[in-house]
MIDOSE-1310 file (N, C-alpha, C; in nm, 2 decimals, decimal comma, always signed):
residues 266
msrt	-1,04/+0,03/-2,74/-1,17/+0,08/-2,70/-1,24/-0,02/-2,60; -1,22/-0,15/-2,62/-1,28/-0,24/-2,53/-1,22/-0,23/-2,39; -1,09/-0,21/-2,39/-1,02/-0,19/-2,26/-1,07/-0,07/-2,19; -1,09/+0,04/-2,26/-1,15/+0,16/-2,20/-1,28/+0,14/-2,14
knwl	-1,37/+0,07/-2,22/-1,50/+0,04/-2,17/-1,50/-0,05/-2,04; -1,41/-0,15/-2,05/-1,40/-0,24/-1,93/-1,35/-0,16/-1,81; -1,26/-0,06/-1,83/-1,20/+0,02/-1,72/-1,31/+0,11/-1,66; -1,39/+0,17/-1,75/-1,50/+0,26/-1,71/-1,61/+0,18/-1,64
grws	-1,64/+0,06/-1,69/-1,74/-0,02/-1,62/-1,70/-0,07/-1,49; -1,57/-0,09/-1,47/-1,52/-0,14/-1,34/-1,52/-0,03/-1,23; -1,48/+0,09/-1,27/-1,46/+0,20/-1,18/-1,58/+0,30/-1,17; -1,67/+0,29/-1,26/-1,78/+0,39/-1,26/-1,87/+0,38/-1,13
pagl	-1,90/+0,25/-1,08/-1,98/+0,25/-0,96/-1,91/+0,32/-0,84; -1,78/+0,30/-0,83/-1,71/+0,36/-0,72/-1,71/+0,51/-0,74; -1,69/+0,56/-0,86/-1,69/+0,70/-0,89/-1,82/+0,77/-0,86; -1,93/+0,70/-0,90/-2,06/+0,75/-0,87/-2,09/+0,76/-0,72
lvvg	-2,04/+0,66/-0,65/-2,06/+0,65/-0,50/-1,99/+0,77/-0,44; -1,86/+0,80/-0,48/-1,79/+0,91/-0,43/-1,85/+1,04/-0,45; -1,90/+1,06/-0,58/-1,97/+1,18/-0,61/-2,10/+1,20/-0,53; -2,17/+1,09/-0,51/-2,29/+1,10/-0,43/-2,26/+1,14/-0,28
lllm	-2,16/+1,08/-0,23/-2,12/+1,11/-0,09/-2,08/+1,25/-0,07; -2,00/+1,30/-0,17/-1,96/+1,44/-0,17/-2,07/+1,54/-0,18; -2,17/+1,51/-0,26/-2,29/+1,59/-0,27/-2,37/+1,59/-0,14; -2,38/+1,48/-0,08/-2,45/+1,47/+0,05/-2,38/+1,55/+0,15
wevy	-2,25/+1,54/+0,15/-2,16/+1,61/+0,25/-2,18/+1,76/+0,23; -2,18/+1,81/+0,10/-2,19/+1,96/+0,08/-2,33/+2,00/+0,11; -2,43/+1,93/+0,08/-2,57/+1,96/+0,12/-2,59/+1,97/+0,27; -2,53/+1,88/+0,34/-2,54/+1,88/+0,49/-2,48/+2,00/+0,54
vqvs	-2,36/+2,04/+0,49/-2,29/+2,15/+0,55/-2,37/+2,28/+0,52; -2,42/+2,29/+0,40/-2,50/+2,41/+0,37/-2,63/+2,42/+0,45; -2,70/+2,31/+0,46/-2,83/+2,31/+0,53/-2,81/+2,33/+0,68; -2,72/+2,26/+0,74/-2,70/+2,27/+0,88/-2,63/+2,40/+0,93
qirp	-2,56/+2,47/+0,84/-2,49/+2,59/+0,87/-2,38/+2,56/+0,97; -2,32/+2,45/+0,97/-2,21/+2,41/+1,06/-2,09/+2,49/+1,03; -2,02/+2,53/+1,14/-1,90/+2,62/+1,12/-1,79/+2,54/+1,04; -1,72/+2,62/+0,95/-1,62/+2,55/+0,87/-1,50/+2,50/+0,96
tilp	-1,48/+2,57/+1,07/-1,37/+2,52/+1,16/-1,40/+2,38/+1,22; -1,53/+2,34/+1,22/-1,57/+2,21/+1,27/-1,57/+2,11/+1,15; -1,65/+2,14/+1,05/-1,66/+2,06/+0,93/-1,67/+2,14/+0,81; -1,56/+2,16/+0,73/-1,57/+2,23/+0,61/-1,64/+2,15/+0,50
gplr	-1,70/+2,21/+0,40/-1,76/+2,14/+0,29/-1,66/+2,11/+0,18; -1,70/+2,02/+0,09/-1,60/+1,98/-0,01/-1,56/+2,10/-0,10; -1,64/+2,19/-0,13/-1,60/+2,31/-0,21/-1,50/+2,39/-0,13; -1,52/+2,41/+0,00/-1,42/+2,49/+0,07/-1,29/+2,41/+0,08
vlta	-1,29/+2,28/+0,09/-1,17/+2,20/+0,09/-1,10/+2,21/-0,04; -1,17/+2,20/-0,15/-1,11/+2,21/-0,28/-1,05/+2,35/-0,30; -1,12/+2,46/-0,25/-1,06/+2,59/-0,26/-0,93/+2,60/-0,18; -0,93/+2,55/-0,06/-0,81/+2,55/+0,02/-0,70/+2,47/-0,05
lvds	-0,73/+2,36/-0,11/-0,63/+2,28/-0,18/-0,57/+2,36/-0,30; -0,65/+2,43/-0,37/-0,60/+2,51/-0,48/-0,51/+2,63/-0,43; -0,56/+2,70/-0,33/-0,49/+2,81/-0,28/-0,35/+2,78/-0,21; -0,34/+2,66/-0,15/-0,22/+2,62/-0,08/-0,15/+2,50/-0,16
weii	-0,17/+2,49/-0,29/-0,12/+2,38/-0,36/+0,03/+2,37/-0,36; +0,10/+2,48/-0,36/+0,24/+2,47/-0,37/+0,30/+2,41/-0,24; +0,26/+2,46/-0,13/+0,31/+2,41/+0,00/+0,27/+2,27/+0,03; +0,14/+2,23/-0,02/+0,10/+2,09/+0,00/+0,18/+2,00/-0,09
lena	+0,21/+2,05/-0,21/+0,29/+1,96/-0,30/+0,43/+1,94/-0,25; +0,49/+2,05/-0,19/+0,62/+2,04/-0,14/+0,62/+1,93/-0,03; +0,53/+1,94/+0,06/+0,52/+1,84/+0,17/+0,49/+1,70/+0,12; +0,40/+1,69/+0,02/+0,37/+1,56/-0,04/+0,49/+1,50/-0,10
gqtl	+0,58/+1,58/-0,16/+0,70/+1,53/-0,22/+0,79/+1,46/-0,11; +0,80/+1,53/+0,00/+0,88/+1,47/+0,11/+0,82/+1,34/+0,16; +0,69/+1,34/+0,18/+0,63/+1,21/+0,22/+0,64/+1,10/+0,12; +0,63/+1,14/-0,01/+0,65/+1,04/-0,12/+0,79/+0,98/-0,12
leta	+0,89/+1,07/-0,09/+1,03/+1,02/-0,09/+1,05/+0,92/+0,03; +1,00/+0,95/+0,14/+1,01/+0,86/+0,26/+0,94/+0,73/+0,23; +0,82/+0,74/+0,16/+0,74/+0,62/+0,13/+0,82/+0,53/+0,03; +0,88/+0,59/-0,07/+0,95/+0,52/-0,17/+1,07/+0,44/-0,12
igfg	+1,15/+0,51/-0,03/+1,27/+0,45/+0,03/+1,23/+0,34/+0,12; +1,13/+0,37/+0,21/+1,09/+0,27/+0,31/+1,03/+0,15/+0,24; +0,95/+0,17/+0,14/+0,88/+0,06/+0,07/+0,99/-0,02/+0,00; +1,08/+0,04/-0,07/+1,19/-0,03/-0,14/+1,27/-0,12/-0,05
vala	+1,31/-0,07/+0,07/+1,38/-0,15/+0,17/+1,29/-0,27/+0,21; +1,17/-0,24/+0,24/+1,08/-0,35/+0,29/+1,06/-0,45/+0,18; +1,05/-0,41/+0,05/+1,03/-0,50/-0,06/+1,15/-0,60/-0,07; +1,27/-0,54/-0,08/+1,39/-0,62/-0,09/+1,41/-0,71/+0,03
gglg	+1,40/-0,65/+0,15/+1,42/-0,73/+0,27/+1,31/-0,84/+0,29; +1,18/-0,80/+0,26/+1,07/-0,89/+0,28/+1,08/-1,01/+0,18; +1,11/-0,98/+0,06/+1,13/-1,09/-0,04/+1,24/-1,18/+0,00; +1,36/-1,12/+0,04/+1,47/-1,21/+0,08/+1,44/-1,29/+0,20
fail	+1,37/-1,23/+0,30/+1,33/-1,30/+0,42/+1,23/-1,41/+0,39; +1,14/-1,39/+0,30/+1,05/-1,49/+0,26/+1,12/-1,61/+0,20; +1,22/-1,58/+0,11/+1,29/-1,69/+0,05/+1,37/-1,77/+0,16; +1,43/-1,70/+0,26/+1,50/-1,76/+0,36/+1,41/-1,85/+0,45
ldrs	+1,30/-1,81/+0,48/+1,20/-1,89/+0,56/+1,15/-2,01/+0,48; +1,14/-1,99/+0,35/+1,09/-2,10/+0,27/+1,20/-2,21/+0,25; +1,33/-2,17/+0,25/+1,44/-2,26/+0,24/+1,47/-2,34/+0,37; +1,43/-2,28/+0,48/+1,46/-2,34/+0,61/+1,34/-2,36/+0,69
ailk	+1,30/-2,48/+0,71/+1,18/-2,51/+0,79/+1,20/-2,48/+0,94; +1,32/-2,50/+0,99/+1,35/-2,46/+1,13/+1,34/-2,31/+1,15; +1,39/-2,23/+1,06/+1,38/-2,09/+1,08/+1,23/-2,05/+1,07; +1,16/-2,11/+0,98/+1,02/-2,07/+0,96/+0,94/-2,10/+1,09
raiy	+0,96/-2,22/+1,15/+0,89/-2,25/+1,28/+0,94/-2,16/+1,39; +1,06/-2,11/+1,39/+1,11/-2,03/+1,50/+1,08/-1,89/+1,48; +1,09/-1,83/+1,36/+1,08/-1,69/+1,34/+0,93/-1,65/+1,30; +0,86/-1,73/+1,23/+0,73/-1,69/+1,18/+0,64/-1,65/+1,29
pllv	+0,62/-1,72/+1,40/+0,54/-1,68/+1,51/+0,58/-1,55/+1,57; +0,71/-1,53/+1,58/+0,76/-1,40/+1,64/+0,72/-1,28/+1,54; +0,73/-1,31/+1,41/+0,69/-1,21/+1,31/+0,55/-1,17/+1,32; +0,46/-1,27/+1,35/+0,32/-1,24/+1,36/+0,30/-1,16/+1,49
asqt	+0,37/-1,21/+1,60/+0,35/-1,14/+1,73/+0,40/-0,99/+1,72; +0,49/-0,96/+1,64/+0,55/-0,83/+1,63/+0,44/-0,73/+1,58; +0,34/-0,78/+1,51/+0,24/-0,69/+1,46/+0,13/-0,65/+1,56; +0,14/-0,71/+1,68/+0,05/-0,67/+1,79/+0,10/-0,54/+1,86
vplv	+0,23/-0,51/+1,83/+0,28/-0,38/+1,90/+0,24/-0,26/+1,82; +0,17/-0,17/+1,88/+0,12/-0,05/+1,81/+0,23/+0,04/+1,76; +0,22/+0,08/+1,64/+0,32/+0,17/+1,58/+0,32/+0,31/+1,65; +0,20/+0,35/+1,70/+0,19/+0,47/+1,77/+0,28/+0,48/+1,89
aiap	+0,31/+0,36/+1,95/+0,40/+0,36/+2,07/+0,54/+0,36/+2,02; +0,57/+0,30/+1,90/+0,71/+0,29/+1,86/+0,76/+0,41/+1,79; +0,67/+0,48/+1,72/+0,72/+0,60/+1,64/+0,78/+0,71/+1,73; +0,73/+0,74/+1,85/+0,80/+0,85/+1,93/+0,94/+0,80/+1,97
llvi	+0,95/+0,67/+2,00/+1,08/+0,62/+2,04/+1,18/+0,63/+1,92; +1,14/+0,61/+1,80/+1,22/+0,62/+1,69/+1,27/+0,77/+1,67; +1,18/+0,86/+1,70/+1,22/+1,00/+1,69/+1,33/+1,03/+1,80; +1,31/+0,98/+1,92/+1,41/+1,00/+2,02/+1,55/+0,94/+1,99
wfgy	+1,54/+0,82/+1,92/+1,67/+0,75/+1,89/+1,74/+0,80/+1,77; +1,66/+0,84/+1,67/+1,72/+0,88/+1,54/+1,70/+1,03/+1,50; +1,63/+1,10/+1,58/+1,61/+1,24/+1,55/+1,49/+1,27/+1,46; +1,49/+1,39/+1,41/+1,37/+1,44/+1,33/+1,40/+1,43/+1,18
divp	+1,50/+1,36/+1,14/+1,53/+1,36/+0,99/+1,45/+1,24/+0,93; +1,49/+1,20/+0,81/+1,41/+1,10/+0,74/+1,42/+0,96/+0,79; +1,52/+0,93/+0,87/+1,54/+0,79/+0,91/+1,42/+0,73/+0,99; +1,37/+0,80/+1,09/+1,25/+0,74/+1,16/+1,13/+0,71/+1,07
kiiv	+1,11/+0,80/+0,97/+0,99/+0,78/+0,88/+1,02/+0,65/+0,79; +1,14/+0,64/+0,75/+1,17/+0,52/+0,67/+1,15/+0,39/+0,75; +1,19/+0,39/+0,87/+1,17/+0,27/+0,96/+1,03/+0,24/+0,98; +0,94/+0,35/+1,00/+0,80/+0,32/+1,02/+0,74/+0,26/+0,90
vwlv	+0,77/+0,32/+0,78/+0,72/+0,26/+0,65/+0,77/+0,12/+0,64; +0,89/+0,09/+0,67/+0,94/-0,05/+0,66/+0,87/-0,14/+0,75; +0,84/-0,10/+0,87/+0,76/-0,18/+0,97/+0,62/-0,21/+0,92; +0,56/-0,11/+0,85/+0,43/-0,13/+0,80/+0,42/-0,22/+0,68
cffp	+0,52/-0,21/+0,59/+0,52/-0,29/+0,47/+0,59/-0,43/+0,48; +0,68/-0,45/+0,57/+0,76/-0,57/+0,58/+0,67/-0,69/+0,60; +0,58/-0,69/+0,69/+0,50/-0,81/+0,73/+0,42/-0,86/+0,62; +0,33/-0,78/+0,55/+0,25/-0,83/+0,45/+0,33/-0,89/+0,33
ivva	+0,45/-0,83/+0,30/+0,53/-0,89/+0,19/+0,59/-1,02/+0,23; +0,63/-1,03/+0,35/+0,69/-1,16/+0,40/+0,58/-1,27/+0,40; +0,47/-1,24/+0,46/+0,36/-1,34/+0,47/+0,32/-1,38/+0,33; +0,30/-1,29/+0,24/+0,26/-1,32/+0,10/+0,36/-1,40/+0,03
gvdg	+0,49/-1,37/+0,05/+0,59/-1,45/-0,01/+0,60/-1,59/+0,04; +0,59/-1,61/+0,17/+0,59/-1,74/+0,23/+0,48/-1,83/+0,18; +0,36/-1,77/+0,18/+0,24/-1,84/+0,14/+0,25/-1,87/-0,01; +0,31/-1,78/-0,09/+0,32/-1,80/-0,23/+0,42/-1,92/-0,26
faat	+0,53/-1,92/-0,20/+0,63/-2,03/-0,22/+0,57/-2,16/-0,17; +0,49/-2,16/-0,06/+0,44/-2,28/-0,01/+0,33/-2,34/-0,10; +0,27/-2,25/-0,19/+0,16/-2,29/-0,28/+0,21/-2,36/-0,41; +0,34/-2,37/-0,43/+0,39/-2,43/-0,55/+0,34/-2,57/-0,56
dadt	+0,29/-2,61/-0,68/+0,24/-2,74/-0,70/+0,34/-2,85/-0,69; +0,32/-2,94/-0,60/+0,42/-3,05/-0,57/+0,44/-3,14/-0,69; +0,34/-3,17/-0,77/+0,35/-3,26/-0,88/+0,44/-3,19/-0,99; +0,41/-3,06/-1,01/+0,49/-2,99/-1,11/+0,64/-2,98/-1,07
sklf	+0,66/-2,96/-0,94/+0,80/-2,96/-0,88/+0,87/-3,09/-0,91; +0,80/-3,20/-0,89/+0,86/-3,33/-0,91/+0,89/-3,35/-1,06; +0,80/-3,30/-1,14/+0,83/-3,31/-1,29/+0,95/-3,23/-1,33; +0,97/-3,11/-1,27/+1,09/-3,03/-1,30/+1,21/-3,11/-1,26
ksmg	+1,21/-3,17/-1,14/+1,32/-3,24/-1,09/+1,35/-3,36/-1,17; +1,25/-3,43/-1,22/+1,27/-3,55/-1,30/+1,34/-3,51/-1,43; +1,32/-3,39/-1,47/+1,38/-3,34/-1,60/+1,52/-3,29/-1,58; +1,57/-3,30/-1,46/+1,71/-3,26/-1,43/+1,72/-3,11/-1,39
akpg	+1,61/-3,04/-1,35/+1,62/-2,90/-1,32/+1,70/-2,88/-1,19; +1,79/-2,79/-1,19/+1,87/-2,76/-1,07/+1,79/-2,67/-0,98; +1,84/-2,65/-0,85/+1,76/-2,57/-0,76/+1,74/-2,43/-0,81; +1,84/-2,37/-0,87/+1,82/-2,23/-0,92/+1,72/-2,23/-1,03
qlfw	+1,72/-2,32/-1,12/+1,62/-2,33/-1,23/+1,48/-2,35/-1,17; +1,47/-2,44/-1,07/+1,34/-2,47/-1,01/+1,28/-2,34/-0,95; +1,37/-2,26/-0,89/+1,32/-2,14/-0,82/+1,27/-2,04/-0,93; +1,36/-2,01/-1,03/+1,33/-1,90/-1,12/+1,22/-1,95/-1,22
klrl	+1,21/-2,07/-1,26/+1,12/-2,12/-1,36/+0,98/-2,16/-1,30; +0,98/-2,20/-1,17/+0,86/-2,26/-1,12/+0,81/-2,19/-0,99; +0,90/-2,19/-0,89/+0,86/-2,14/-0,76/+0,83/-1,99/-0,75; +0,91/-1,91/-0,81/+0,89/-1,77/-0,81/+0,77/-1,73/-0,90
psal	+0,75/-1,78/-1,02/+0,63/-1,75/-1,10/+0,50/-1,79/-1,03; +0,51/-1,91/-0,96/+0,39/-1,95/-0,88/+0,36/-1,86/-0,77; +0,46/-1,80/-0,71/+0,44/-1,72/-0,59/+0,40/-1,57/-0,63; +0,42/-1,53/-0,75/+0,40/-1,39/-0,79/+0,26/-1,34/-0,76
pflf	+0,15/-1,42/-0,79/+0,02/-1,37/-0,75/+0,00/-1,34/-0,60; +0,06/-1,42/-0,52/+0,06/-1,40/-0,37/+0,14/-1,27/-0,34; +0,26/-1,27/-0,40/+0,35/-1,16/-0,37/+0,29/-1,02/-0,41; +0,23/-1,02/-0,52/+0,17/-0,89/-0,56/+0,05/-0,85/-0,48
sgir	-0,02/-0,95/-0,42/-0,13/-0,92/-0,33/-0,07/-0,85/-0,20; +0,04/-0,91/-0,15/+0,10/-0,85/-0,04/+0,16/-0,71/-0,07; +0,22/-0,70/-0,19/+0,27/-0,57/-0,23/+0,16/-0,46/-0,24; +0,05/-0,50/-0,29/-0,06/-0,40/-0,30/-0,11/-0,35/-0,16
iait	-0,12/-0,45/-0,07/-0,15/-0,41/+0,06/-0,05/-0,32/+0,13; +0,08/-0,36/+0,11/+0,19/-0,28/+0,17/+0,20/-0,14/+0,11; +0,18/-0,13/-0,02/+0,20/+0,01/-0,08/+0,08/+0,10/-0,04; -0,03/+0,04/-0,01/-0,14/+0,12/+0,03/-0,12/+0,18/+0,17
ysva	-0,06/+0,10/+0,26/-0,04/+0,14/+0,39/+0,09/+0,22/+0,41; +0,18/+0,22/+0,31/+0,31/+0,28/+0,32/+0,30/+0,43/+0,34; +0,21/+0,50/+0,27/+0,19/+0,64/+0,28/+0,14/+0,68/+0,42; +0,05/+0,60/+0,47/+0,00/+0,63/+0,60/+0,11/+0,61/+0,71
gail	+0,20/+0,51/+0,68/+0,31/+0,49/+0,78/+0,40/+0,61/+0,78; +0,43/+0,66/+0,66/+0,52/+0,78/+0,65/+0,45/+0,90/+0,72; +0,33/+0,92/+0,70/+0,26/+1,03/+0,77/+0,25/+1,01/+0,92; +0,24/+0,89/+0,96/+0,24/+0,87/+1,11/+0,38/+0,91/+1,17
geyv	+0,48/+0,87/+1,10/+0,62/+0,90/+1,14/+0,64/+1,05/+1,14; +0,58/+1,12/+1,04/+0,60/+1,27/+1,04/+0,51/+1,34/+1,14; +0,40/+1,28/+1,17/+0,31/+1,34/+1,27/+0,37/+1,34/+1,41; +0,45/+1,24/+1,44/+0,52/+1,23/+1,57/+0,63/+1,34/+1,58
gaek	+0,70/+1,36/+1,47/+0,81/+1,46/+1,47/+0,88/+1,47/+1,34; +0,87/+1,58/+1,27/+0,94/+1,60/+1,14/+0,95/+1,75/+1,12; +1,03/+1,78/+1,02/+1,04/+1,92/+0,97/+0,96/+1,95/+0,85; +0,93/+1,84/+0,77/+0,86/+1,86/+0,64/+0,79/+1,73/+0,62
glgi	+0,67/+1,74/+0,55/+0,59/+1,63/+0,52/+0,44/+1,65/+0,54; +0,36/+1,57/+0,49/+0,22/+1,58/+0,50/+0,17/+1,56/+0,65; +0,24/+1,48/+0,72/+0,21/+1,45/+0,86/+0,22/+1,57/+0,95; +0,34/+1,64/+0,94/+0,36/+1,76/+1,02/+0,28/+1,87/+0,97
fiqr	+0,25/+1,87/+0,84/+0,17/+1,98/+0,78/+0,03/+1,97/+0,84; -0,03/+1,84/+0,85/-0,16/+1,82/+0,90/-0,16/+1,87/+1,05; -0,06/+1,83/+1,12/-0,06/+1,87/+1,26/-0,06/+2,03/+1,28; +0,02/+2,09/+1,20/+0,03/+2,24/+1,21/-0,10/+2,31/+1,17
vkns	-0,16/+2,27/+1,06/-0,28/+2,34/+1,02/-0,40/+2,30/+1,11; -0,39/+2,18/+1,17/-0,50/+2,14/+1,27/-0,49/+2,23/+1,39; -0,37/+2,26/+1,44/-0,35/+2,34/+1,55/-0,39/+2,49/+1,52; -0,39/+2,52/+1,40/-0,42/+2,66/+1,36/-0,57/+2,67/+1,33
grnd	-0,65/+2,56/+1,34/-0,79/+2,57/+1,32/-0,83/+2,56/+1,17; -0,74/+2,52/+1,08/-0,76/+2,52/+0,94/-0,80/+2,37/+0,90; -0,92/+2,33/+0,94/-0,97/+2,20/+0,91/-0,98/+2,18/+0,76; -1,01/+2,29/+0,68/-1,02/+2,27/+0,54/-0,88/+2,22/+0,48
lvfa	-0,77/+2,27/+0,53/-0,64/+2,23/+0,49/-0,61/+2,09/+0,54; -0,66/+2,05/+0,65/-0,65/+1,91/+0,70/-0,71/+1,82/+0,60; -0,84/+1,85/+0,56/-0,91/+1,76/+0,46/-0,84/+1,77/+0,33; -0,78/+1,88/+0,29/-0,71/+1,89/+0,16/-0,59/+1,80/+0,16
avlv	-0,51/+1,80/+0,28/-0,40/+1,71/+0,29/-0,44/+1,56/+0,29; -0,55/+1,53/+0,35/-0,60/+1,39/+0,35/-0,64/+1,35/+0,21; -0,70/+1,44/+0,14/-0,74/+1,41/+0,00/-0,61/+1,38/-0,09; -0,51/+1,46/-0,07/-0,39/+1,43/-0,14/-0,33/+1,30/-0,10
talv	-0,33/+1,27/+0,03/-0,28/+1,14/+0,08/-0,36/+1,02/+0,01; -0,49/+1,04/+0,00/-0,57/+0,93/-0,06/-0,54/+0,92/-0,20; -0,52/+1,03/-0,27/-0,49/+1,02/-0,42/-0,36/+0,96/-0,44; -0,26/+0,99/-0,36/-0,13/+0,93/-0,37/-0,13/+0,78/-0,34
svsl	-0,21/+0,74/-0,24/-0,22/+0,59/-0,21/-0,29/+0,52/-0,32; -0,40/+0,57/-0,37/-0,47/+0,51/-0,48/-0,38/+0,50/-0,61; -0,30/+0,60/-0,63/-0,21/+0,60/-0,75/-0,11/+0,50/-0,74; -0,05/+0,48/-0,62/+0,05/+0,38/-0,60/-0,01/+0,24/-0,61
flav	-0,13/+0,22/-0,56/-0,20/+0,09/-0,57/-0,22/+0,06/-0,72; -0,27/+0,16/-0,80/-0,29/+0,13/-0,94/-0,16/+0,11/-1,02; -0,05/+0,18/-0,97/+0,08/+0,15/-1,04/+0,12/+0,01/-1,02; +0,11/-0,04/-0,89/+0,14/-0,18/-0,87/+0,06/-0,28/-0,95
sllq	-0,07/-0,25/-0,96/-0,16/-0,33/-1,04/-0,12/-0,33/-1,18; -0,08/-0,22/-1,24/-0,03/-0,21/-1,37/+0,10/-0,29/-1,39; +0,19/-0,27/-1,29/+0,31/-0,35/-1,30/+0,29/-0,50/-1,30; +0,19/-0,54/-1,22/+0,16/-0,68/-1,21/+0,11/-0,73/-1,35
rrvm	+0,03/-0,66/-1,42/-0,01/-0,70/-1,55/+0,10/-0,71/-1,65; +0,20/-0,62/-1,63/+0,32/-0,62/-1,72/+0,41/-0,74/-1,69; +0,42/-0,77/-1,56/+0,52/-0,88/-1,52/+0,46/-1,02/-1,54; +0,33/-1,03/-1,52/+0,27/-1,17/-1,53/+0,14/-1,16/-1,61
pwyf	+0,15/-1,13/-1,74/+0,03/-1,12/-1,83/-0,04/-1,25/-1,84; +0,03/-1,36/-1,83/-0,03/-1,50/-1,84/-0,13/-1,52/-1,73; -0,12/-1,46/-1,62/-0,21/-1,48/-1,51/-0,35/-1,42/-1,54; -0,35/-1,30/-1,60/-0,47/-1,23/-1,63/-0,54/-1,29/-1,76
iavp	-0,46/-1,37/-1,84/-0,52/-1,44/-1,95/-0,58/-1,57/-1,90; -0,52/-1,63/-1,81/-0,57/-1,76/-1,76/-0,69/-1,75/-1,67; -0,70/-1,64/-1,59/-0,81/-1,63/-1,49/-0,94/-1,61/-1,57; -0,95/-1,52/-1,67/-1,08/-1,51/-1,74/-1,12/-1,63/-1,81
rqst	-1,03/-1,71/-1,86/-1,06/-1,84/-1,92/-1,12/-1,93/-1,82; -1,06/-1,94/-1,70/-1,11/-2,03/-1,60/-1,25/-1,99/-1,56; -1,28/-1,86/-1,54/-1,41/-1,81/-1,50/-1,51/-1,84/-1,61; -1,47/-1,82/-1,74/-1,56/-1,85/-1,85/-1,60/-2,00/-1,86
tyqk	-1,50/-2,08/-1,84/-1,52/-2,23/-1,84/-1,62/-2,27/-1,72; -1,60/-2,21/-1,61/-1,69/-2,24/-1,49/-1,83/-2,20/-1,52; -1,85/-2,08/-1,59/-1,98/-2,03/-1,62/-2,05/-2,12/-1,72; -1,97/-2,17/-1,82/-2,03/-2,26/-1,92/-2,08/-2,39/-1,85
kr	-2,00/-2,44/-1,76/-2,03/-2,57/-1,69/-2,16/-2,55/-1,61; -2,18/-2,43/-1,56/-2,31/-2,41/-1,48/-2,42/-2,39/-1,58
């Protein structure tokens, strides 16, 4: 019961804000008598979503598949690359600046080239998702490994810990909060990356669906697809947050204790 109350207390302000904005949106559309082809109201968007639910769900499934594969590849590769950079100071100094500079290249310019090189199938979308997710995971991993407490590391070594034991027992657990922060950022952007790849060129997916209904003047379906995209992104974010609580429950027990101690001192 207490967990339910905490959850409601945490999310109720955001929910109330969303409801208020939707009401303002609907009132504005009704009062201004603006054409639905320019700005449909929330009720019209909800009606379009219900009427076209099957086709939207089919395209959302394709987008989710591309997101899952691209994110999985980025997670495995990003974690491995972060470990490699952490183990080699030379590689870190040589590659890390290039990795940062790579983020200045706009994906809007790269996505059409990927379609030209790899066609209209799923491969270009997976690459776009990988490009979106890879950087925050690598950066979070590198920062997490670098934040390992030096004194604790010396203590482990003095007790005869081998490099593998040092990694699994100390360095990786210490880096998990950083890693999950990067993963939450990456999973949020992954759906948008897949839609960007589809928008440039695809046979199925929310991106190409949005492009087609926009060209048909169905802005209500555009907003409906955007709503589904937002719900999928939020659901993935919450799933990662739940996984983090399962993987590292000690972190969420320690943090409240630290904050309580700080408040008592004040």
